[in-house]
C-alpha positions in Angstrom: 0.0 0.0 0.0 2.8 2.4 1.0 5.0 1.5 -1.9 2.1 1.8 -4.4 1.1 5.2 -3.1 4.7 6.4 -2.9 5.2 5.3 -6.5 2.0 6.9 -7.7 3.1 10.3 -6.3 6.6 11.4 -7.2 7.5 12.8 -3.7 10.6 13.8 -2.0 11.3 15.1 1.5 11.6 18.8 0.6 9.8 21.4 2.6 7.8 22.7 -0.3 4.5 23.6 1.3 2.7 23.6 -2.1 3.5 19.9 -2.7 0.8 17.4 -1.9 1.2 15.0 1.0 1.3 11.2 0.5 -1.3 10.6 3.2 -4.5 12.5 3.2 -6.8 13.1 6.2 -8.9 10.0 5.3 -5.8 7.7 5.4 -4.8 9.0 8.8 -8.4 8.8 10.2 -8.6 5.3 9.0 -5.5 4.4 10.9 -6.7 6.1 14.1 -10.2 4.6 13.9 -8.5 1.2 14.2 -6.0 2.2 16.8 -7.7 0.3 19.6 -7.5 -2.9 17.6 -3.8 -3.9 17.9 -3.7 -6.4 15.0 -5.5 -4.2 12.6 -3.6 -1.1 13.7 -0.2 -2.8 13.4 -1.1 -4.1 10.0 -2.2 -0.7 8.8 0.9 0.9 10.3 3.1 -1.6 8.5 1.3 -1.0 5.2 1.9 2.7 5.6 5.6 2.2 6.1 5.7 2.4 9.9 6.3 5.6 11.8 8.9 6.6 9.2 6.5 6.0 6.4 3.9 8.2 8.0 6.4 10.9 8.7 7.6 10.7 5.1 4.0 10.8 3.8 3.1 14.0 5.8 6.5 15.6 5.0 7.7 15.7 8.6 11.2 15.0 9.9 11.2 12.8 13.0 14.2 14.5 14.5 13.4 18.2 13.8 9.7 18.3 13.7 7.6 20.8 11.8 8.7 24.2 10.8 6.4 27.0 11.9 5.8 28.4 8.4 4.3 25.0 7.4 1.7 24.7 10.2 -1.1 26.8 8.6 -0.8 25.0 5.3 -1.1 21.7 7.2 -4.2 23.0 9.0 -5.8 23.9 5.7 -5.2 20.3 4.5 -5.8 18.2 7.6 -7.8 20.5 9.8 -7.0 21.5 13.3 -5.7 18.9 15.7 -8.8 19.1 18.0 -11.5 16.6 18.7 -15.0 17.7 17.9 -17.2 18.3 20.8 -20.9 17.7 20.7 -23.3 20.4 22.1 -24.7 19.9 25.5 -28.3 19.0 25.8 -30.4 21.7 27.5 -32.5 21.2 30.6 -35.6 22.0 28.6 -34.8 19.3 26.0 -34.2 16.7 28.7 -37.5 17.6 30.3 -39.2 17.2 27.0 -37.6 13.8 26.5 -38.8 12.8 30.0 -42.3 14.0 29.1 -42.4 11.5 26.2 -42.9 8.6 28.7 -46.1 6.7 27.9 -47.2 6.6 31.6 -46.8 10.3 32.0 -48.9 10.9 28.9 -51.6 8.7 30.2 -51.5 10.7 33.5 -51.7 14.0 31.6 -54.8 12.8 29.8 -56.3 11.6 33.1 -55.5 15.0 34.6 -57.3 16.8 31.8 -60.3 14.5 31.9 -60.4 14.9 35.7 -60.3 18.7 35.4 -63.1 18.7 32.8 -65.4 16.3 34.7 -64.6 18.0 38.0 -65.6 21.4 36.6 -68.8 20.0 35.2 -69.8 18.3 38.5 -68.5 21.0 40.9 -67.5 24.3 39.3 -66.0 25.6 42.5 -63.6 22.8 43.6 -64.0 20.0 41.0 -60.8 20.9 39.2 -58.4 20.4 42.2 -57.9 16.6 41.7 -57.0 17.1 38.1 -54.7 20.0 38.9 -53.0 17.8 41.6 -52.3 15.1 39.0 -51.1 17.7 36.5 -48.7 19.2 39.1 -47.4 15.7 40.1 -46.7 15.0 36.4 -44.9 18.3 36.0 -42.8 17.6 39.1 -41.8 14.2 37.9 -40.9 15.6 34.4 -38.8 18.4 35.9 -37.0 16.1 38.5 -36.3 13.5 35.8 -35.0 16.1 33.4 -32.9 17.7 36.1 -31.4 14.4 37.1 -30.5 13.6 33.5 -29.1 17.1 33.1 -26.8 16.5 36.2 -25.7 13.1 34.7 -25.0 14.7 31.4 -22.9 17.4 33.1 -20.9 14.8 35.1 -20.4 12.7 31.9 -19.0 15.8 30.1 -16.6 16.4 33.0 -15.3 12.8 33.0 -15.2 12.7 29.2 -13.0 15.9 29.2 -10.7 14.4 31.8 -10.3 11.1 29.9 -9.4 13.0 26.7 -6.5 14.8 28.3 -3.4 13.5 26.6 0.1 14.7 26.7 2.6 14.3 23.9 6.0 15.6 22.9 5.8 18.0 20.0 8.8 19.2 18.0 8.7 22.6 16.2 11.9 23.8 14.6 14.0 21.3 16.6 12.4 22.7 19.8 10.3 20.7 22.2 
């Protein structure tokens, strides 16, 4: 794979920023997507020529690193070296999800029916039972949504902590 790609693109290790790279973002993503599968990752890494082959393909010297003038060009080709974060779910959205529960919908229908029949039978106080059911449903929806919101918040904190990684970066022969 590495040899075929290398032959198909007449590349050398010059620092010409206008020259194409041997590996595109798709190739590197494919390797990283299989990083947790040791056999597959080692096979892909070997096909790409090992660490030296990857460094060659992205025009990087293993001993000196990148040069500062080349970084913006690389970002335009490969994108920034940051993981995408998904937006947090709002409390209102989580409450709405909680309200989709079938039992709560049945209770809402029962509350409305109780209010209507209560007002017909006793216009002064007939609506109180239905209102009590309605308030109970609203409390359950809000408490459930709030609990899910807290869980989501805790998950984001733990996810951020687990993504913290340190690595050595070389720029113009400087660490």
